[in-house]
C-alpha positions as CSV (number, residue, x, y, z in Angstrom):
1,M,-37.5,-42.5,8.3
2,L,-35.3,-44.6,10.5
3,K,-32.8,-41.8,10.9
4,L,-35.5,-39.3,11.8
5,K,-36.8,-41.7,14.4
6,T,-33.3,-42.2,15.8
7,L,-32.8,-38.4,16.0
8,K,-36.1,-38.0,17.8
9,H,-35.2,-40.7,20.2
10,A,-31.7,-39.2,20.7
11,L,-33.2,-35.7,21.4
12,R,-35.7,-37.2,23.9
13,N,-32.8,-38.9,25.7
14,L,-30.9,-35.6,25.9
15,L,-33.9,-33.7,27.3
16,R,-34.5,-36.5,29.8
17,N,-31.0,-35.8,31.3
18,R,-31.2,-32.0,31.2
19,R,-28.5,-31.3,33.8
20,R,-25.8,-33.5,32.2
21,T,-26.8,-32.3,28.7
22,L,-26.6,-28.6,29.9
23,S,-23.2,-29.1,31.4
24,T,-21.9,-30.7,28.2
25,L,-23.4,-28.0,26.1
26,C,-21.8,-25.4,28.2
27,A,-18.4,-26.9,27.7
28,I,-18.9,-27.0,23.9
29,V,-20.3,-23.5,23.8
30,V,-17.4,-22.1,25.8
31,G,-15.0,-23.9,23.5
32,A,-16.7,-22.5,20.4
33,V,-16.8,-19.0,21.8
34,G,-13.1,-19.1,22.8
35,I,-12.0,-20.3,19.4
36,L,-14.2,-17.9,17.4
37,L,-13.3,-14.8,19.4
38,F,-9.6,-15.5,19.4
39,G,-9.8,-16.5,15.7
40,G,-11.7,-13.2,15.0
41,Y,-9.1,-11.3,17.0
42,N,-6.4,-13.0,14.9
43,H,-8.0,-11.8,11.7
44,S,-8.2,-8.3,13.1
45,I,-4.5,-8.3,13.8
46,K,-3.8,-9.4,10.3
47,Y,-6.0,-6.7,8.8
48,S,-4.6,-3.9,11.0
49,L,-0.9,-4.9,10.4
50,Q,-1.5,-5.3,6.7
51,T,-3.1,-1.9,6.5
52,T,-0.3,-0.3,8.4
53,F,2.5,-1.8,6.3
54,V,0.7,-1.3,3.0
55,R,0.2,2.3,3.8
56,S,3.9,2.7,4.6
57,T,5.6,0.5,2.0
58,G,2.9,-0.3,-0.5
59,H,2.1,-3.7,-1.7
60,L,5.1,-3.9,-4.0
61,Q,8.4,-2.1,-4.4
62,I,10.5,-2.0,-7.5
63,Q,14.2,-1.6,-6.7
64,H,17.5,-2.0,-8.3
65,R,18.3,-5.7,-8.6
66,D,21.2,-5.5,-6.2
67,Y,19.9,-2.7,-3.9
68,L,19.1,-5.0,-1.0
69,L,22.6,-6.5,-1.2
70,H,24.7,-3.4,-1.6
71,G,22.4,-0.4,-2.1
72,T,22.0,0.6,1.5
73,G,25.7,1.5,1.7
74,N,25.8,3.2,-1.7
75,P,22.3,4.3,-2.7
76,A,23.5,6.5,-5.5
77,Q,25.1,3.6,-7.4
78,Y,22.1,1.2,-6.9
79,S,19.3,3.7,-7.5
80,I,16.9,3.8,-10.4
81,R,18.0,6.8,-12.4
82,H,15.3,7.0,-15.1
83,Y,12.5,6.1,-12.7
84,Q,9.9,8.4,-14.3
85,K,10.1,6.3,-17.5
86,V,9.7,3.1,-15.5
87,M,6.7,4.6,-13.8
88,D,5.1,5.7,-17.1
89,I,5.4,2.2,-18.5
90,I,3.8,0.7,-15.5
91,A,1.1,3.3,-15.3
92,H,0.1,2.7,-18.9
93,D,0.3,-1.1,-18.8
94,P,-3.1,-2.5,-19.6
95,V,-2.8,-5.3,-17.0
96,L,-1.3,-3.2,-14.1
97,Q,-3.3,0.0,-14.7
98,P,-6.7,-1.4,-13.3
99,M,-4.9,-2.8,-10.2
100,L,-3.0,0.3,-9.2
101,T,-4.2,3.0,-6.8
102,V,-0.9,4.8,-6.6
103,S,2.8,4.6,-7.7
104,T,5.2,6.9,-6.0
105,P,9.0,7.1,-5.9
106,V,11.1,7.2,-2.7
107,L,14.7,7.7,-1.9
108,M,16.5,6.5,1.2
109,L,20.0,7.5,2.2
110,T,22.1,7.9,5.3
111,G,23.6,11.2,6.4
112,I,24.0,13.5,9.4
113,A,21.3,15.7,10.9
114,G,22.6,18.7,12.8
115,H,20.9,21.4,14.8
116,Y,23.4,24.1,14.3
117,A,21.7,26.5,16.8
118,V,22.7,24.3,19.7
119,G,25.7,22.5,18.2
120,T,24.2,19.0,18.1
121,S,24.3,16.4,15.3
122,R,23.3,12.8,14.9
123,P,23.5,10.1,12.2
124,A,20.2,10.1,10.3
125,L,18.2,7.9,8.0
126,I,16.8,10.3,5.4
127,Y,13.6,9.3,3.7
128,G,12.6,11.3,0.7
129,S,9.2,11.0,-0.7
130,E,6.5,12.9,-2.6
131,A,3.8,14.4,-0.3
132,A,1.0,13.7,-2.8
133,G,2.1,10.1,-3.0
134,K,2.1,9.7,0.7
135,V,-1.3,11.1,1.0
136,Q,-2.6,8.6,-1.5
137,L,-0.9,5.7,0.3
138,N,-2.5,6.7,3.5
139,K,-6.0,6.4,2.0
140,W,-5.8,2.6,1.5
141,D,-8.5,1.0,3.7
142,E,-9.5,-2.4,2.2
143,Y,-10.7,-3.7,5.6
144,H,-12.6,-0.6,6.6
145,L,-10.6,0.2,9.7
146,G,-11.6,3.8,9.5
147,D,-9.5,6.6,10.9
148,F,-7.7,4.6,13.6
149,L,-4.6,4.3,11.4
150,Q,-4.8,7.6,9.6
151,N,-2.9,9.9,12.0
152,R,0.4,9.6,10.2
153,Q,1.5,13.1,9.6
154,I,2.5,14.2,6.1
155,Y,4.7,17.2,5.5
156,S,3.2,20.1,3.7
157,G,3.3,19.9,-0.1
158,A,3.6,23.7,-0.4
159,A,6.6,24.2,1.8
160,A,9.6,22.8,-0.2
161,D,11.9,22.6,2.9
162,S,9.5,21.0,5.4
163,A,10.4,17.8,7.2
164,F,9.2,15.4,9.9
165,I,11.6,13.7,12.2
166,G,11.4,10.9,14.8
167,G,10.7,11.8,18.4
168,G,14.0,10.4,19.5
169,L,15.9,12.4,17.0
170,A,14.1,15.6,18.1
171,R,15.2,14.9,21.6
172,L,18.8,14.2,20.6
173,L,18.9,17.4,18.5
174,Q,17.6,19.4,21.4
175,L,14.4,20.4,19.6
176,C,12.7,20.5,22.9
177,N,9.6,22.3,21.8
178,L,8.8,19.3,19.6
179,A,9.9,16.5,21.9
180,R,7.4,17.5,24.6
181,N,6.8,14.0,25.9
182,Q,10.4,13.2,26.3
183,P,13.1,14.5,28.7
184,C,14.9,17.2,26.8
185,S,17.0,20.1,27.9
186,A,19.4,22.6,26.3
187,P,23.1,21.6,26.5
188,P,25.6,23.8,28.3
189,A,27.2,26.4,26.0
190,K,30.6,24.7,26.3
191,E,29.2,21.6,24.5
192,N,28.7,23.6,21.3
193,H,31.4,22.2,19.1
194,A,30.2,23.8,15.8
195,A,33.5,25.7,15.6
196,D,35.4,22.3,15.6
197,L,33.8,21.3,12.3
198,P,36.1,21.1,9.2
199,S,36.2,24.4,7.5
200,D,34.5,23.3,4.3
201,L,31.6,21.7,6.2
202,L,31.3,24.7,8.5
203,Q,31.2,27.0,5.4
204,L,28.5,24.8,3.8
205,S,26.4,24.9,7.0
206,Q,26.8,28.7,7.4
207,Q,25.8,29.3,3.8
208,A,22.7,27.1,4.2
209,R,21.7,28.9,7.4
210,Q,22.2,32.3,5.9
211,A,20.0,31.4,3.0
212,H,17.0,31.2,5.3
213,A,15.6,33.5,7.9
214,A,16.4,32.3,11.4
215,D,12.8,32.7,12.5
216,S,12.7,29.5,14.5
217,D,14.8,26.9,16.3
218,N,13.1,24.1,14.3
219,Y,15.5,24.4,11.3
220,I,18.0,21.6,11.0
221,E,20.8,20.9,8.6
222,L,21.2,17.6,6.7
223,L,24.6,16.6,5.5
224,A,25.2,13.6,3.1
225,A,27.9,12.6,0.7
226,S,27.0,12.7,-3.0
227,G,27.8,9.9,-5.4
228,N,31.1,11.4,-6.3
229,G,32.1,11.8,-2.6
230,A,31.4,15.6,-2.3
231,P,29.4,16.7,0.7
232,N,26.0,18.2,0.2
233,I,24.0,20.0,2.7
234,V,20.3,21.2,2.8
235,R,18.4,23.1,5.5
236,V,14.9,22.0,6.3
237,K,12.3,23.1,8.7
238,V,10.9,20.5,11.1
239,E,7.1,20.7,11.0
240,G,6.5,18.0,13.6
241,I,7.2,14.6,15.0
242,Q,6.5,11.3,13.2
243,P,7.0,8.5,15.8
244,Q,8.7,5.3,14.5
245,P,8.1,1.7,15.7
246,A,11.7,1.0,16.7
247,R,13.8,3.1,19.0
248,E,16.9,3.1,16.7
249,L,14.7,4.3,13.8
250,D,13.0,6.8,16.0
251,D,16.4,8.2,16.9
252,S,17.5,8.7,13.3
253,F,14.4,9.1,11.0
254,V,14.1,12.3,8.9
255,G,11.3,12.5,6.3
256,I,11.7,15.2,3.7
257,H,10.5,16.0,0.2
258,L,11.9,13.8,-2.6
259,H,13.7,16.6,-4.4
260,Q,15.5,17.6,-1.2
261,A,16.8,14.1,-0.8
262,Q,17.8,14.0,-4.4
263,Q,19.7,17.2,-4.0
264,L,21.6,15.7,-1.1
265,L,22.5,12.5,-2.8
266,F,22.9,13.5,-6.5
267,G,23.6,17.3,-6.4
268,Q,23.7,18.4,-10.1
269,E,23.7,14.8,-11.4
270,T,20.7,13.0,-12.9
271,P,18.5,12.2,-9.9
272,G,17.3,8.8,-9.1
273,V,15.3,6.9,-6.5
274,T,15.9,3.8,-4.5
275,A,12.4,2.3,-4.9
276,I,9.1,2.8,-6.7
277,I,6.2,2.0,-4.4
278,L,3.2,0.4,-5.9
279,Q,-0.1,0.1,-4.0
280,L,-3.0,-2.0,-5.3
281,H,-6.7,-1.9,-4.8
282,S,-6.7,-5.2,-3.0
283,T,-4.0,-7.5,-1.5
284,S,-5.6,-10.4,-3.5
285,Q,-4.2,-8.8,-6.7
286,L,-0.6,-8.9,-5.4
287,A,0.4,-12.2,-7.1
288,A,-1.0,-11.1,-10.5
289,A,0.6,-7.7,-10.3
290,R,4.0,-9.2,-9.4
291,A,3.8,-11.8,-12.2
292,R,3.0,-9.0,-14.7
293,L,6.0,-7.0,-13.4
294,Q,8.2,-10.0,-13.9
295,Q,7.1,-10.1,-17.5
296,L,7.8,-6.5,-18.0
297,F,11.3,-6.9,-16.6
298,T,12.0,-9.3,-19.5
299,S,10.4,-7.2,-22.2
300,E,9.8,-3.4,-22.0
301,L,11.9,-2.9,-18.9
302,A,14.7,-5.3,-19.9
303,D,17.2,-2.5,-20.1
304,Y,16.8,-1.8,-16.4
305,P,18.3,-4.1,-13.7
306,L,15.1,-4.2,-11.6
307,A,13.6,-6.5,-9.0
308,V,10.2,-6.5,-7.3
309,Y,9.5,-7.3,-3.6
310,D,6.2,-7.5,-1.7
311,F,5.6,-5.9,1.7
312,T,6.0,-9.3,3.5
313,E,9.6,-9.5,2.2
314,L,10.3,-5.9,3.1
315,Q,8.6,-6.1,6.5
316,P,9.5,-9.6,7.9
317,L,7.8,-8.5,11.2
318,Y,4.4,-9.0,9.5
319,N,4.7,-12.7,9.0
320,Q,6.5,-13.1,12.4
321,V,3.6,-11.5,14.3
322,L,1.0,-13.5,12.4
323,K,2.8,-16.7,13.0
324,M,3.1,-16.0,16.7
325,F,-0.7,-15.4,17.0
326,A,-1.4,-18.4,14.8
327,N,0.6,-20.7,17.1
328,M,-1.2,-19.3,20.1
329,L,-4.6,-20.0,18.4
330,N,-3.5,-23.5,17.5
331,F,-2.4,-24.2,21.1
332,M,-5.7,-22.9,22.4
333,L,-7.6,-25.0,19.8
334,V,-5.9,-28.2,21.0
335,L,-6.7,-27.4,24.6
336,I,-10.3,-26.7,23.9
337,L,-10.8,-29.7,21.7
338,A,-9.2,-31.9,24.4
339,I,-11.6,-30.5,27.0
340,A,-14.6,-31.1,24.6
341,L,-13.4,-34.6,23.8
342,F,-13.1,-35.5,27.5
343,T,-16.4,-33.9,28.4
344,V,-18.5,-35.5,25.7
345,T,-16.9,-38.9,26.3
346,N,-17.6,-38.7,30.0
347,T,-21.2,-37.7,29.4
348,M,-21.9,-40.5,26.9
349,G,-20.1,-43.0,29.1
350,M,-22.3,-42.1,32.1
351,A,-25.4,-42.3,29.8
352,V,-24.4,-45.8,28.7
353,M,-23.9,-46.9,32.3
354,E,-27.2,-45.5,33.6
355,R,-29.2,-46.8,30.6
356,T,-27.8,-50.3,30.6
357,V,-31.2,-51.8,31.4
358,E,-32.9,-49.6,28.7
359,I,-30.3,-50.8,26.2
360,G,-31.0,-54.5,27.1
361,T,-34.7,-53.8,26.7
362,L,-34.2,-52.3,23.3
363,R,-32.1,-55.2,22.2
364,A,-34.8,-57.6,23.6
365,V,-37.6,-56.0,21.5
366,G,-35.5,-56.4,18.3
367,Q,-33.2,-53.4,18.1
368,K,-29.9,-54.4,16.5
369,R,-26.4,-53.5,17.7
370,R,-26.0,-50.9,14.9
371,D,-29.3,-49.3,16.0
372,I,-28.0,-48.8,19.5
373,Q,-24.7,-47.5,18.3
374,R,-26.4,-45.1,15.9
375,L,-28.6,-43.9,18.8
376,F,-25.7,-42.9,20.9
377,L,-23.8,-41.4,18.0
378,S,-26.9,-39.3,17.2
379,E,-27.0,-38.0,20.8
380,G,-23.3,-37.0,20.5
381,S,-23.9,-35.3,17.1
382,L,-26.9,-33.4,18.5
383,L,-24.8,-32.2,21.4
384,G,-22.0,-31.0,19.0
385,M,-24.5,-29.3,16.6
386,F,-26.5,-27.4,19.3
387,G,-23.3,-26.5,21.2
388,S,-21.7,-25.1,18.0
389,I,-24.7,-23.2,16.9
390,I,-25.2,-21.6,20.3
391,G,-21.4,-20.9,20.5
392,V,-21.6,-19.0,17.1
393,I,-24.5,-16.9,18.3
394,V,-22.9,-16.1,21.6
395,S,-19.6,-15.2,19.8
396,L,-21.4,-12.8,17.5
397,L,-23.0,-11.1,20.4
398,L,-19.8,-10.8,22.4
399,A,-17.9,-9.6,19.3
400,F,-20.5,-6.9,18.7
401,L,-20.1,-5.7,22.3
402,I,-16.3,-5.8,22.2
403,N,-16.2,-3.9,18.9
404,H,-18.4,-1.1,20.3
405,A,-16.5,-0.9,23.6
406,G,-13.8,1.4,22.1
407,L,-10.9,-0.8,23.4
408,T,-7.5,-0.3,21.7
409,W,-4.1,-2.0,21.7
410,Q,-0.7,-1.3,20.1
411,P,0.7,-4.3,18.1
412,P,4.4,-4.7,17.4
413,G,5.7,-2.5,14.6
414,V,2.8,0.0,14.9
415,T,3.3,3.4,16.4
416,V,-0.4,4.3,17.1
417,P,-3.0,2.4,19.1
418,I,-5.4,0.3,17.0
419,R,-9.0,-0.4,17.9
420,I,-9.7,-3.9,19.0
421,H,-12.1,-5.4,16.4
422,I,-13.2,-9.0,16.6
423,S,-13.9,-10.2,13.1
424,V,-16.4,-13.0,13.4
425,W,-19.3,-11.9,11.2
426,G,-18.4,-12.4,7.6
427,E,-15.6,-14.9,8.4
428,W,-17.7,-17.8,7.1
429,A,-14.7,-20.1,6.5
430,M,-13.6,-19.8,10.1
431,I,-17.1,-20.3,11.4
432,S,-17.8,-23.3,9.3
433,S,-14.4,-24.8,10.2
434,V,-15.0,-24.4,14.0
435,V,-18.5,-25.9,13.7
436,G,-17.2,-28.8,11.6
437,V,-14.3,-29.5,13.9
438,L,-16.5,-29.4,17.1
439,L,-19.1,-31.6,15.4
440,L,-16.4,-34.1,14.4
441,I,-14.9,-34.1,17.9
442,T,-18.3,-34.9,19.5
443,V,-18.9,-37.7,17.1
444,I,-15.5,-39.2,17.7
445,S,-15.9,-38.9,21.5
446,S,-19.3,-40.6,21.3
447,W,-18.0,-43.5,19.2
448,W,-16.4,-45.5,22.0
449,P,-19.3,-45.2,24.4
450,A,-21.7,-46.0,21.5
451,R,-19.7,-49.1,20.6
452,R,-19.6,-50.2,24.2
453,A,-23.4,-49.8,24.4
454,A,-23.9,-51.8,21.2
455,N,-21.9,-54.7,22.6
456,V,-23.8,-55.1,25.8
457,S,-25.2,-58.6,26.3
458,I,-29.0,-58.6,26.5
459,V,-29.0,-60.9,29.5
460,E,-26.4,-59.0,31.4
461,A,-28.1,-55.7,30.6
462,L,-31.4,-56.9,31.9
463,R,-29.8,-58.1,35.1
464,H,-28.0,-54.7,35.6
465,I,-29.0,-52.8,38.7
């Protein structure tokens, strides 16, 4: 009953000084709105980046145990040769099976991409994958981001020799009809050095070219050294451009069918892959799936030197970007809390000064020091509570307007614009944390003025003018 009376008295005092109460509430509301909107934006960045990377590399990748140390220079030696058996064991595992949405093999190797028709060639990073697997990877949408990230092009499953290349590589290979948005022109005839190629490579290139009808300039030749050192060459038809996030990668990326990449690297040998991509229904299952794979590596898959990595290890940019925005949020949080602390302290200090006579009167009629202190603490608590609640409501309204404004941005490591989506509704942990912190700050900032009010002498208070 006493607490309820104190709250009523505190509310009446706040309403009595409407102008000061309103200015303090505005400061708290602006602070709450700023923290919630930026926090919601931070969550949006996390979801969009995670979706992009999981669609590209999966949640987990199984690789040869030493592939990351030595395999990029010698993928044939550090590949997984009997990968289909490994995939079958994983697919039928009773623990992993309910978690998996797709498992698909990939093969990465380095080679040379040449456009024989104009005599140009460049070092290339050749990425072989299965078209059906890439389609399934692109369907992952745990955070309901819609079609904003689904414009990654997939080569045709029907055309065995189809390929996609980076926009920079298309420009460097003089595939000007594909690199339409980049400066591109045909080189002078004298720059065609095809005749200067070693005789064996020139013969391989000519044989590959003669095996296909020269119906288009979009055919390129890919050359790579097999595991035993012999050169292999395949001819593929570039279906389109697949932009890459980094310029170096955009200038070298070639995406082809898995069997074409295996033909380049292994020739007539037993083909292998450099990684098996595993995508889960939810990122929350990542730890459990990884733990189960570690168990399999010591039991059913003990004969294979395998290791498993998650997408944060394979894409360090993910954690770097999230850490950068988290630091920005923390910095802004400190500034806003400092402003709220100063504003509420100033408001309560002014209230104590103006109500000194009232405090003396309350003490004279029997109110104890702790009652006076409790009264001012209650006023600070009410300011924090009302300011936080109004801030949450305003944040939800602003987030709704921003989410329907159609604004986009392009985060680091992503090749397509992403819709700006402020995730406030449903982020209950963030909302409760912001409300709790602001309430705590207002109570703390009210404590010193409340203590000063409680210690005012009755005689001096009644003499105060």
